[in-house]
C-alpha positions in Angstrom: 10.6 -7.8 -0.8 9.9 -5.2 1.9 8.0 -2.2 0.6 5.6 0.5 1.7 5.2 2.5 4.8 3.3 1.3 7.9 2.8 3.5 10.9 3.7 1.9 14.2 4.7 2.8 17.8 7.8 2.4 19.9 6.7 1.6 23.5 8.1 3.1 26.7 10.6 0.2 27.0 11.9 0.9 23.5 10.3 -2.0 21.7 8.9 -1.8 18.2 6.1 -4.1 17.2 7.0 -5.0 13.6 3.9 -4.5 11.5 2.3 -7.8 10.5 2.8 -7.3 6.8 6.5 -6.9 7.3 6.8 -9.6 9.9 5.3 -12.1 7.5 7.9 -11.3 4.9 10.7 -11.4 7.4 9.8 -14.9 8.7 11.9 -16.5 6.0 15.0 -14.9 7.4 14.5 -16.2 11.0 14.1 -14.2 14.2 17.5 -12.5 14.4 18.1 -9.0 13.3 20.8 -6.3 13.4 19.4 -2.8 14.3 21.7 0.1 13.5 22.1 3.4 11.8 24.8 5.3 9.8 23.8 8.7 11.2 21.6 8.2 14.3 18.7 9.9 12.6 16.7 6.7 12.0 17.0 2.9 12.7 17.7 0.3 10.0 16.5 -3.2 10.8 18.4 -5.8 8.8 17.6 -9.5 8.9 20.9 -11.0 10.3 21.4 -13.0 7.1 21.4 -9.7 5.0 23.6 -7.9 7.5 26.1 -10.8 7.4 26.2 -10.6 3.6 27.0 -6.9 3.9 29.8 -7.7 6.5 31.3 -10.2 4.1 31.6 -7.5 1.4 33.2 -5.2 4.0 35.6 -7.9 5.1 37.1 -8.1 1.6 38.1 -4.4 1.8 41.4 -3.3 3.2 41.5 -2.5 6.9 43.0 0.8 5.9 39.9 1.8 3.9 38.7 4.9 5.7 35.1 4.7 4.4 34.9 1.1 5.7 36.3 2.2 9.1 33.8 5.0 9.4 30.9 2.9 8.3 31.8 0.2 10.9 32.4 2.7 13.6 29.0 4.3 13.2 27.0 1.1 12.6 28.7 -0.5 15.6 28.1 2.5 17.8 24.4 2.5 17.1 24.1 -1.2 16.4 22.9 -4.2 18.3 21.9 -7.8 17.5 18.3 -8.4 18.6 15.7 -11.2 18.4 12.1 -10.8 17.7 10.0 -11.8 20.7 6.8 -13.9 20.7 4.7 -10.8 20.2 6.6 -9.7 17.1 8.6 -6.9 18.9 12.2 -6.0 18.7 14.2 -3.7 21.0 15.6 -0.5 19.5 19.1 -0.1 21.1 19.0 2.7 23.8 21.8 4.8 22.2 20.0 4.7 18.8 16.6 5.2 20.4 17.8 8.4 22.1 19.6 9.8 19.0 16.7 9.1 16.6 14.0 10.3 19.1 12.5 6.8 18.7 9.4 6.9 20.9 5.8 7.0 20.3 4.6 7.2 16.7 7.1 6.0 14.0 7.1 5.3 10.3 8.3 1.8 9.3 9.3 1.7 5.7 10.3 -1.2 3.5 13.6 -0.8 1.7 13.5 -4.1 -0.3 15.9 -6.0 2.0 15.7 -4.1 5.3 13.3 -1.8 7.2 13.9 1.8 8.0 12.2 3.3 11.1 11.9 7.1 11.6 10.3 9.2 14.3 7.1 10.3 12.5 7.9 14.0 12.7 11.4 13.5 11.5 10.2 11.4 8.7 7.9 14.2 7.4 10.8 16.7 7.7 13.1 14.4 5.8 10.6 14.0 3.0 10.3 17.7 2.7 14.1 18.2 2.7 14.7 15.5 0.1 12.4 15.8 -2.8 13.0 13.7 -5.9 14.9 16.1 -8.3 15.2 16.2 -12.1 18.8 14.8 -11.6 17.3 11.9 -9.6 14.8 11.2 -12.3 17.6 11.3 -14.9 19.7 8.8 -13.0 16.6 6.5 -12.5 16.0 6.7 -16.2 19.6 5.8 -16.9 19.1 2.8 -14.7 16.0 1.8 -16.6 13.7 2.5 -13.7 
């Protein structure tokens, strides 16, 4: 499982060196990843196996399903299949890198089966805008968490 937050950097060529703790966990999935976003505010790094499982679920939905169409449009617009290099780096796609202001200091956070990468300043803003509410706590309690 991918968990925690590890600060990292995106270099001038748009490459993210995946933090060692995450890279070790990701080794079991191979070296191919799908980097994408639903909004352009951040990057999500899915091991290709996990992304393909998600695609299989989507393939079972009708091609007329508007939510499916929107999700695929956004994730394809920002998305790109990438491979980790010998130094543990992956390329953040240029369109996504620009939209998410992905340069310099970033936060790499584990989300169980994928990584989420935020520009550090945006990450802090997002945390302030999205506090855990009483309603959130109630839903978590109902889920037994």
